[in-house]
N, C-alpha and C positions, 0 to 999 in steps of 0.2 A: 270842104273847108280843110285845107292842109296847112300844117304848121312847120316852119323850119327851125323849131326851137330844139336846142340840145339839152340833154340832161347831164352833160359832163360837168357843169358848173355847180351842181348841188353838193354842198358840203355835208359832212357827217351830221351836222345839226338838223338838216332836212333830209330825211331818208329818201332814197331813190324810188322806193315802192312802199305804199301804205295799204295794208290789207283791211278793207272795210267789209265786215260781215261776209268774208269768204271771197270777195272780189278784190283783186290787186289793182290799185290805182298808181299810175306813174306820177311822181312828184317832180315838177319842172320849175326851175327858177328862170325868169326871163325879164327883159326890159321891153318897153313899148316898141322900140325900133326892131326888136326880134319878133314880137307878137303884138300886132296892132289891137287885138282884142283886150289888151290890158289898158287901153285908153280910159282914163277917168275911173279906174278901179285898182285895188291892190291885188286882186286875184279872182279866179273863177274855177269852177269845176265843169268838166266836159264829160257828162255821164256816159254817153255812148262810146266814147274813146277811152274811158276809164283813166282820165288824166286830170290832175290838179295842177294849175299853173299859179304861181305866186310871183308877184312883181319883186325883183331883186332890188330893193331900195338902196343897197350898198353900191350898186353900179348905175343907178338912175341919176342922170345929171341934175335933175331937179332936187335931189336929196343929198347932193355932194357936201353941203355944209352942216348937215345934221350928224350928230354922234352915231357911231355904229350901234350902240346899245339901243338907241331909239329906233333905228331902222330894223334891227333884229326883233325888237319887241312887237312892232307893228306886223312884221312878217310872220311871227309865231301866232299872233292873234288871228291873222288872216288864214293861216293854215288850219287853226282850230275851227274857224268859221266854215271853211270849205269841207273839212272832214265831217262836220255836223250835217251839212247838206248831203254829203255822201251817205251817211247813216240813214237819213230820212228817205233818200232815194232807194237805197239797197233794201230797206225795210218794206218798200212798196207804199210808203206813206205819202210821198210827194204826189202820187197819182190819186190818192184818196182824200184830198183836202177839199173836196166838193166844189172846186173851181179849176178851170184849165190853167189859169195863171194867177199868181198872187194869192193863192190859198194859204192856209195857216202853215203848211209844211214847207212852203217856199218863202215865207215871210222874212224879209231881211232883218227887220228889227228884232224879231224873236231869236234868229240865229246869232245876230250880234250880241244880244244879251247873254246867251249861253256861252259864246266864245270868250266874252270878256269876263264873265263871272265864274266860269268853270274852274280856273286855277284856285280861286278862293273857296269854292265849294269843295273841291277835292282836298285842299289843305285841311279844312275842318273835318271832313270824313276821316282823314288820316289821324288827326289829333284825337278824335273820339273813338277810333278803332272800328269803324263800321264799313270799311271797304270790303 
């Protein structure tokens, strides 16, 4: 499975490398025409290649009428989602969820919940000084 995706288009907002528990993951922004694996999804993590791919909604023709703030918000949420998958994988938990596929550590709904709610949780942590 080879990808012809470039990392040159990753702005400062999305780091080129993300260190997850000591493993560096390349962060790539792409559109479906550059990476067909993005069909019907906003992003994915490729554990064995240490790569996180996020759909660049700002360049996606299907999102051309949407405000940049909306596109960036979805892209950030997707990045949080894939980073959480990376933490579970690098912790060894994705293999220990008692199922080969769809176990708790790979559950998309759980990961979505954390990706969506984590900014709110961290804001409260900061407010009460428990970070």
